C-alpha positions in Angstrom: -49.4 -68.1 -10.4 -52.0 -67.2 -7.7 -49.2 -66.9 -5.1 -47.5 -64.3 -7.2 -50.6 -62.2 -7.5 -51.5 -62.6 -3.9 -48.0 -61.5 -2.9 -48.4 -58.5 -5.2 -51.6 -57.5 -3.5 -50.0 -57.5 -0.1 -47.3 -54.9 -1.0 -49.3 -51.7 -0.5 -47.8 -50.3 -3.7 -50.2 -47.3 -3.6 -48.1 -45.8 -0.8 -45.1 -45.4 -3.1 -47.2 -44.4 -6.0 -48.8 -41.5 -4.0 -45.5 -40.5 -2.6 -44.1 -40.1 -6.1 -47.4 -38.6 -7.3 -47.5 -35.9 -4.6 -43.9 -34.8 -5.3 -43.7 -34.6 -9.1 -40.4 -33.8 -10.8 -39.7 -33.2 -14.5 -36.8 -33.8 -16.8 -33.6 -35.7 -16.3 -33.0 -34.8 -12.6 -35.5 -36.2 -10.2 -33.6 -36.3 -6.9 -36.6 -36.8 -4.6 -38.1 -39.4 -6.9 -34.8 -41.2 -7.1 -34.5 -41.3 -3.3 -38.1 -42.7 -3.0 -37.2 -45.5 -5.4 -34.0 -46.3 -3.6 -35.7 -46.2 -0.3 -38.4 -48.6 -1.5 -35.8 -51.0 -2.8 -33.7 -50.9 0.4 -33.3 -54.2 2.1 -34.0 -56.4 -0.9 -30.3 -57.2 -1.3 -30.1 -55.9 -4.9 -27.1 -54.6 -6.7 -28.0 -50.9 -7.2 -26.3 -48.1 -9.0 -27.4 -44.6 -10.0 -26.8 -42.5 -13.1 -24.3 -39.7 -13.7 -26.0 -37.7 -16.5 -29.4 -38.2 -15.0 -30.9 -39.4 -11.7 -31.6 -43.0 -12.9 -31.7 -46.1 -10.8 -30.5 -49.4 -12.1 -31.0 -52.6 -10.0 -30.2 -56.2 -10.5 -32.2 -59.1 -9.0 -29.8 -62.1 -9.3 -31.1 -65.6 -9.4 -29.7 -68.7 -7.8 -27.6 -69.7 -10.8 -25.9 -67.9 -13.6 -28.0 -67.4 -16.7 -29.4 -64.8 -19.1 -30.6 -61.3 -18.3 -34.1 -59.8 -18.8 -34.7 -56.1 -18.6 -37.8 -54.5 -17.0 -38.3 -50.7 -17.4 -40.3 -47.9 -15.7 -40.1 -44.2 -16.4 -40.3 -41.8 -13.5 -40.7 -38.2 -14.7 -43.8 -36.0 -14.5 -45.2 -33.6 -17.0 -44.7 -29.8 -16.9 -47.9 -27.8 -16.7 -48.4 -24.0 -16.5 -49.3 -24.4 -12.8 -46.5 -26.8 -12.0 -45.4 -30.4 -12.7 -48.0 -33.1 -12.5 -48.0 -36.9 -12.9 -50.6 -37.0 -15.8 -49.0 -39.9 -17.8 -48.9 -42.7 -15.2 -45.2 -42.7 -14.6 -45.8 -42.7 -10.9 -47.7 -46.0 -11.4 -44.9 -47.4 -13.5 -42.4 -46.7 -10.7 -44.6 -48.5 -8.1 -45.3 -51.5 -10.4 -41.6 -52.0 -11.1 -40.7 -51.8 -7.4 -43.4 -54.3 -6.8 -41.9 -56.6 -9.4 -38.5 -56.3 -7.7 -40.1 -57.5 -4.4 -41.8 -60.4 -6.0 -38.6 -61.5 -7.9 -36.3 -61.0 -4.9 -38.6 -63.4 -2.9 -38.2 -66.0 -5.7 -34.5 -65.6 -6.5 -33.9 -69.2 -5.6 -36.3 -70.3 -8.3 -34.6 -68.9 -11.4 -31.3 -68.7 -13.2 -30.0 -65.4 -14.5 -30.6 -61.8 -13.7 -33.5 -59.3 -13.9 -32.2 -55.8 -14.8 -34.4 -53.0 -13.4 -34.4 -49.8 -15.4 -35.9 -46.8 -13.5 -35.6 -44.0 -16.0 -36.0 -40.2 -15.7 -36.5 -37.9 -18.7 -38.9 -39.9 -20.9 -41.1 -36.8 -21.6 -38.9 -35.3 -24.3 -35.5 -35.5 -22.6 -34.4 -38.9 -24.1 -33.4 -40.4 -20.8 -33.3 -43.9 -22.3 -30.5 -42.8 -24.7 -28.5 -41.5 -21.8 -28.9 -44.7 -19.8 -27.8 -46.7 -22.8 -24.8 -44.5 -23.2 -24.0 -45.1 -19.5 -23.8 -48.8 -20.1 -27.2 -50.0 -19.0 -27.2 -53.1 -21.3 -23.8 -54.2 -20.0 -24.7 -54.0 -16.3 -24.8 -57.7 -15.6 -22.1 -58.7 -18.1 -24.7 -60.4 -20.1 -26.7 -58.4 -22.7 -30.4 -58.7 -22.0 -32.3 -61.3 -24.1 -35.5 -59.3 -23.8 -37.0 -56.1 -22.5 -40.5 -55.4 -21.1 -42.4 -52.3 -20.1 -45.9 -51.4 -19.1 -47.7 -48.1 -19.7 -50.8 -47.1 -17.9 -53.7 -45.5 -19.7 -56.2 -43.1 -18.1 -58.7 -43.8 -20.8 -58.7 -47.6 -21.1 -60.7 -49.9 -18.9 -59.0 -50.7 -15.6 -57.1 -53.9 -15.7 -57.2 -54.3 -19.5 -53.8 -55.3 -20.9 -53.0 -54.8 -24.6 -50.2 -54.9 -27.1 -49.5 -55.4 -30.8 -46.6 -57.0 -32.7 -44.6 -54.8 -35.0 -44.7 -50.9 -34.9 -46.6 -49.9 -31.8 -45.6 -46.3 -31.2 -44.4 -43.6 -33.5 -41.0 -42.1 -34.3 -41.2 -38.4 -33.9 -39.3 -35.2 -34.7 -39.8 -31.4 -34.6 -39.7 -29.0 -37.6 -39.2 -25.3 -37.0 -39.5 -23.0 -40.0 -38.7 -19.3 -39.8 -39.5 -16.9 -42.6 -37.3 -13.8 -42.7 -38.7 -10.8 -44.6 -38.7 -7.1 -44.2 -40.9 -5.2 -41.7 -42.9 -2.1 -42.4 -46.1 -0.2 -41.7 -49.4 -2.0 -42.2 -50.6 0.9 -44.3 -48.0 0.2 -47.0 -47.5 -3.6 -47.1 -46.1 -3.4 -50.6 -43.0 -1.7 -49.2 -42.4 -4.7 -46.9 -41.9 -8.4 -47.4 -44.6 -9.8 -45.2 -43.9 -13.3 -43.8 -47.4 -13.8 -42.3 -49.2 -14.8 -45.6 -46.3 -17.2 -46.2 -46.8 -18.8 -42.8 -50.6 -19.1 -43.4 -49.9 -20.8 -46.7 -47.4 -23.1 -45.2 -49.7 -24.2 -42.4 -52.4 -25.0 -45.0 -49.9 -26.8 -47.3 -48.5 -28.9 -44.5 -51.9 -30.0 -43.4 -52.5 -31.6 -46.8 -49.2 -33.6 -46.8 -50.3 -36.7 -44.9 -53.4 -37.3 -47.1 -51.8 -36.4 -50.4 -48.2 -37.5 -50.2 -48.2 -40.7 -48.0 -49.8 -44.1 -48.1 -52.7 -44.2 -45.6 -51.6 -47.7 -44.6 -48.2 -46.2 -43.6 -49.7 -43.4 -41.5 -48.0 -40.1 -40.7 -49.0 -37.1 -38.6 -47.9 -33.5 -39.2 -49.3 -31.1 -36.6 -48.4 -27.4 -36.5 -48.7 -26.6 -32.8 -47.1 -23.2 -32.5 -47.2 -20.1 -34.7 -45.4 -16.9 -33.8 -45.6 -13.6 -35.7 -46.0 -9.9 -35.1 -46.6 -7.6 -32.2 -49.1 -5.0 -33.3 -52.0 -5.0 -35.8 -50.6 -2.1 -37.9 -47.0 -3.4 -38.1 -45.8 -5.9 -40.7 -43.3 -8.1 -38.9 -39.9 -8.9 -40.2 -40.2 -12.6 -39.4 -42.6 -15.4 -38.6 -42.1 -18.9 -37.3 -44.0 -22.2 -37.0 -43.2 -25.3 -35.0 -44.6 -28.7 -35.9 -44.5 -32.2 -34.6 -43.9 -34.9 -37.2 -44.7 -38.6 -36.5 -44.6 -41.9 -38.4 -44.5 -45.6 -37.6 -41.1 -46.1 -39.2 -37.9 -44.1 -39.0 -37.6 -44.1 -42.8 -41.1 -42.7 -43.4 -40.5 -40.0 -40.8 -37.3 -39.0 -42.6 -39.2 -38.7 -45.9 -41.9 -36.7 -44.2 -39.4 -34.2 -42.8 -37.8 -33.9 -46.3 -41.1 -33.2 -47.9 -42.1 -30.6 -45.3 -38.8 -28.8 -45.6 -39.0 -28.7 -49.4 -42.5 -27.2 -49.2 -41.3 -24.6 -46.7 -38.5 -23.5 -49.0 -40.7 -23.4 -52.0 -43.3 -21.2 -50.3 -40.6 -18.9 -48.9 -39.1 -18.5 -52.4 -42.5 -17.7 -53.8 -42.9 -14.9 -51.2 -39.4 -13.6 -51.7 -38.4 -14.5 -48.1 -35.4 -16.1 -46.6 -36.2 -19.5 -45.1 -34.6 -21.3 -42.2 -35.9 -24.8 -41.7 -34.5 -26.9 -38.8 -35.5 -30.5 -38.3 -34.7 -32.1 -35.0 -35.1 -35.9 -34.7 -36.8 -37.2 -31.6 -37.5 -40.8 -30.6 -37.3 -43.7 -32.9 -40.4 -45.9 -33.5 -41.2 -48.4 -30.8 -41.4 -51.8 -32.6 -42.7 -54.7 -30.5 -41.2 -58.2 -31.0 -43.9 -60.7 -32.0 -42.6 -63.5 -29.8 -42.3 -61.3 -26.8 -45.8 -59.9 -27.3 -47.1 -63.5 -27.4 -45.3 -64.3 -24.1 -46.9 -61.3 -22.4 -50.3 -62.3 -23.7 -49.9 -65.9 -22.4 -48.8 -64.6 -19.0 -51.8 -62.3 -18.8 -54.2 -65.2 -19.7 -52.7 -67.4 -17.1 -52.6 -64.8 -14.3 -55.9 -63.0 -15.0 -57.8 -64.8 -17.7 -57.8 -64.4 -21.5 -60.5 -61.8 -21.4 -58.0 -59.3 -19.8 -55.7 -59.3 -22.8 -56.4 -57.4 -26.1 -54.0 -58.3 -28.9 -53.5 -56.6 -32.2 -54.9 -53.2 -31.5 -54.0 -50.2 -33.7 -50.6 -48.6 -33.2 -50.6 -45.2 -31.6 -48.9 -42.1 -33.0 -47.6 -41.1 -29.6 -43.9 -41.7 -28.9 -41.8 -43.2 -26.1 -38.0 -43.6 -25.8 -38.5 -47.2 -24.9 -38.0 -47.5 -28.7 -34.3 -46.9 -28.2 -34.1 -50.0 -25.9 -36.2 -52.1 -28.3 -34.0 -51.1 -31.2 -31.1 -52.8 -29.3 -32.9 -55.9 -27.9 -36.2 -57.7 -28.6 -39.0 -56.7 -26.3 -42.5 -55.3 -26.0 -44.4 -52.3 -24.6 -47.7 -53.4 -23.2 -50.6 -51.1 -22.3 -52.5 -51.3 -19.0 -55.8 -49.6 -18.6 -56.2 -47.6 -15.4 -59.4 -45.6 -15.9 -60.8 -45.0 -12.4 -64.3 -46.0 -11.2 -66.9 -43.5 -12.1 -65.3 -42.5 -15.3 -66.2 -43.8 -18.8 -63.1 -44.9 -20.6 -64.7 -43.7 -23.9 -64.9 -40.1 -22.6 -62.3 -40.0 -19.7 -59.5 -37.5 -20.1 -56.5 -39.3 -21.6 -52.8 -39.3 -20.7 -51.3 -35.8 -20.7 -54.6 -34.1 -19.9 -54.4 -31.9 -16.8 -57.3 -33.9 -15.2 -56.1 -37.4 -16.2 -56.5 -39.8 -13.3 -55.3 -43.4 -12.8 -56.8 -46.2 -10.7 -54.5 -47.7 -8.0 -56.2 -51.1 -8.2 -54.1 -52.0 -11.2 -50.8 -51.6 -9.4 -50.5 -55.2 -8.1 -51.6 -56.6 -11.4 -48.9 -54.7 -13.2 -46.3 -55.7 -10.7 -47.3 -59.4 -10.9 -47.3 -59.3 -14.7 -43.8 -57.8 -14.9 -42.4 -60.4 -12.5 -44.2 -63.2 -14.3 -42.9 -62.3 -17.8 -39.4 -62.0 -16.4 -39.6 -65.4 -14.8 -41.1 -67.0 -18.0 -38.4 -65.4 -20.2 -35.6 -66.5 -18.0 -37.0 -70.1 -17.8 -37.3 -70.2 -21.6 -33.7 -69.4 -22.0 -32.5 -71.7 -19.2 -31.7 -75.3 -20.5 -32.0 -76.6 -16.9 -35.6 -75.4 -16.7 -36.8 -77.8 -19.4 
């Protein structure tokens, strides 16, 4: 165990992390990031291929004997900000940690049977890159469907080095609802001659804000947040239309579908009451991320053996953020594990969180993350290998 961690600490993973960090790219096409990953993996003797619909990288670390496949995933894309793209969600760290795991596994390929499938994925931030990689045959890469999948996610507002996961629903399913009210414009001096959509939008925002507390079980939580309202151009003009956009989230796909149906029904009712035409469009996003209990236990045991039991927090509350790793975990059992990366000098309780423009991540966690990814892959392969018993 100590040899794995010592080797991880010798890899200088911060160099790759800062290379990716200093050249952020968003969306599905990250050509420079892809080349940085490919360059970092060069010389390891891995089977590598790249994506067609996106600039993904898929690598295979093959063991000494045939056996099962385990998948390790890292997302690569940055976030868009008004002043340009920025790595404010830790994906640059994820890339470095998975490259580190590849080095550790390649150096130990004579000690395991099977394959470790490396998934370097663009487009997690709203572009559904995982779906595209699945459609391009990710799970069939080795000819043996993975028996488990593992991913780490850095947190800018959790104590550095603290690992955590929970069995069952861990991250939310999400979707977007857009409602447009079409009325009739007019002069603000004669609103009775128009059909004003603004009061309807105001009523809709208020009505939707009451839905989670009044229509859903608090032990099956949902979130409905109106994040965008558009109406009008001048104070003395009644606009002909008004629009809202909202994010909908729930810890199960079925609950999310029910939330969307309730919200659309309310929108149509309010529109009818105001004599407006209504166009409600719901777009499904990512499915819920559901962690497998046995795989979560395996990660916890690996953390305890590598770093001590105090470094692992089990059974925390699910988060209503979303991640397209849920698409992978809907196909094969696995787990998303959090890794605190709050830098020195910041209080995790008040530090800016992921997606904040001033989010920051501590490089000291990089070798720990790489070592854990390699360790869980080795453990899972050994558990599935009869010869290892």
